C-alpha positions in Angstrom: -6.0 -29.5 44.8 -2.5 -30.5 43.8 -0.9 -29.1 40.7 1.3 -31.5 38.8 4.5 -29.7 37.5 4.4 -31.8 34.4 0.8 -30.6 33.6 1.5 -27.0 34.7 4.7 -26.5 32.6 3.2 -26.9 29.1 0.2 -24.6 30.0 2.6 -22.0 31.3 4.8 -22.2 28.3 1.8 -21.9 26.0 0.6 -18.7 27.7 4.1 -17.2 27.5 4.4 -18.1 23.8 0.9 -16.7 23.0 1.8 -13.4 24.8 5.0 -13.1 22.8 3.3 -13.7 19.5 0.4 -11.2 19.8 -3.0 -11.2 18.2 -4.0 -10.1 14.7 -6.6 -7.5 13.9 -7.8 -8.2 10.4 -9.9 -5.7 8.5 -10.6 -4.1 5.1 -10.2 -0.3 4.6 -12.6 0.5 1.7 -12.8 4.0 0.0 -15.0 4.7 -3.0 -15.4 7.7 -5.2 -17.3 8.6 -8.4 -15.5 8.9 -11.7 -17.2 11.4 -13.9 -15.2 12.4 -17.0 -17.3 14.1 -19.7 -16.9 13.3 -23.4 -15.0 16.5 -24.3 -12.3 15.9 -21.6 -9.0 14.2 -21.5 -9.2 10.4 -21.2 -7.8 10.4 -17.7 -8.8 10.1 -14.1 -6.9 11.3 -11.0 -8.0 11.1 -7.4 -6.3 11.6 -4.0 -7.8 9.5 -1.2 -7.0 10.2 2.4 -6.8 7.1 4.6 -6.9 7.1 8.4 -6.6 3.6 9.9 -7.8 4.9 13.2 -11.3 5.2 11.7 -11.5 1.4 12.4 -12.5 1.1 16.1 -10.7 -2.1 16.9 -7.5 -0.7 15.4 -7.8 2.6 17.3 -8.4 0.8 20.6 -5.1 -1.1 20.3 -2.8 1.7 19.0 -0.6 1.6 22.0 -0.1 -2.2 21.6 0.7 -2.3 17.9 3.7 -4.6 17.1 3.3 -4.5 13.3 0.9 -3.4 10.6 0.8 -5.0 7.2 -1.2 -4.3 4.1 -1.5 -7.8 2.7 -3.4 -7.1 -0.4 -4.9 -4.1 -2.4 -7.8 -4.3 -4.8 -9.4 -1.9 -7.2 -13.0 -2.6 -7.9 -15.9 -1.2 -9.9 -19.1 -1.7 -7.9 -21.4 0.4 -10.1 -21.5 1.8 -13.6 -23.8 4.6 -14.8 -25.9 4.0 -17.9 -24.2 7.0 -19.6 -20.7 5.3 -19.3 -18.9 4.3 -22.4 -15.5 3.5 -20.9 -14.7 -0.2 -20.8 -11.2 -0.3 -19.2 -8.8 1.9 -17.3 -5.0 1.4 -16.8 -2.8 3.4 -14.4 -1.0 3.6 -11.1 -1.5 3.8 -7.4 1.0 6.0 -5.4 1.3 6.8 -1.7 2.4 9.9 0.2 2.0 11.6 3.5 -1.0 13.9 3.9 1.0 17.1 3.2 0.0 18.8 -0.1 3.7 18.8 -1.3 4.5 15.3 -0.1 6.6 13.1 -2.3 4.5 10.4 -4.1 5.9 6.9 -4.3 4.7 4.2 -6.7 2.9 1.4 -4.9 1.5 -0.5 -8.0 0.6 -0.2 -11.6 -2.5 -1.8 -13.1 -3.6 -2.6 -16.6 -7.0 -3.0 -18.2 -9.2 -2.9 -15.1 -12.6 -3.8 -16.6 -15.2 -1.0 -16.1 -18.3 -3.0 -15.5 -20.2 -4.0 -12.4 -18.0 -6.5 -10.7 -14.8 -5.5 -12.5 -11.8 -5.8 -10.2 -8.0 -6.3 -10.1 -5.6 -7.2 -7.3 -2.6 -5.0 -7.4 1.0 -6.3 -7.6 3.1 -3.8 -5.8 6.5 -2.3 -6.2 8.8 -3.2 -3.3 9.8 0.3 -2.4 6.3 1.6 -2.6 5.0 -1.3 -0.5 7.5 -0.6 2.3 6.5 3.1 2.3 2.8 2.2 2.5 3.5 -0.3 5.3 5.5 2.4 7.2 2.7 4.9 6.9 0.2 2.3 8.1 2.3 1.4 11.1 3.8 4.7 12.2 1.7 7.3 14.0 -0.6 8.9 13.1 -1.4 5.8 10.9 -2.6 8.1 8.1 -1.6 8.5 4.4 -2.8 9.6 1.0 -3.4 7.3 -1.9 -3.0 8.8 -5.4 -4.9 7.0 -8.1 -4.4 7.9 -11.7 -5.5 6.2 -14.9 -6.0 6.4 -18.6 -9.5 5.6 -19.9 -10.2 3.9 -23.3 -13.4 5.8 -24.0 -15.5 8.8 -22.9 -17.7 9.7 -21.2 -16.7 7.7 -18.1 -19.2 7.6 -15.3 -18.7 4.8 -12.7 -17.8 4.2 -9.1 -14.3 3.1 -8.2 -13.3 1.5 -4.9 -9.9 1.0 -3.3 -9.8 -2.0 -0.9 -6.8 -2.4 1.4 -6.7 -5.6 3.4 -4.9 -4.6 6.7 -3.5 -7.0 9.3 -2.3 -5.4 12.5 -0.4 -7.5 15.1 -1.1 -6.5 18.6 1.0 -7.5 21.7 -0.9 -9.0 24.6 
């Protein structure tokens, strides 16, 4: 079999280009928790959520080949509401920090009037500095960070499930 240089050259260049670009691992990191604020309490909610991206098997398998990790979108969603709930909306902020108890919190995004009803959701628009910090926590070992969610409720009692959804895209070298 004879190889034609004109045929072989584009194929070789294509393989070299693909190897230089890498491959994307695309996944959602979803964390949910129960909000349960009794009627006689303050109209606020606070929750710290630990995130370890290595819990995602494909991400963990490729740790030594990571070229970049990007959080391309963040959503807050209300997948379930208890019958006793009277809250209809929550507004607040999402911050990020390291896992240490005294770690500095940096604002990632603020949100307004997230509807508290089954299917209520909002895509967060982030602060540039907070986004860069979140991205560095996601990329740098140990690929762990803490999300701090706080919010003000309009009514009490509040009894619903709240979920954070981070859309993560990791670029892996070949």
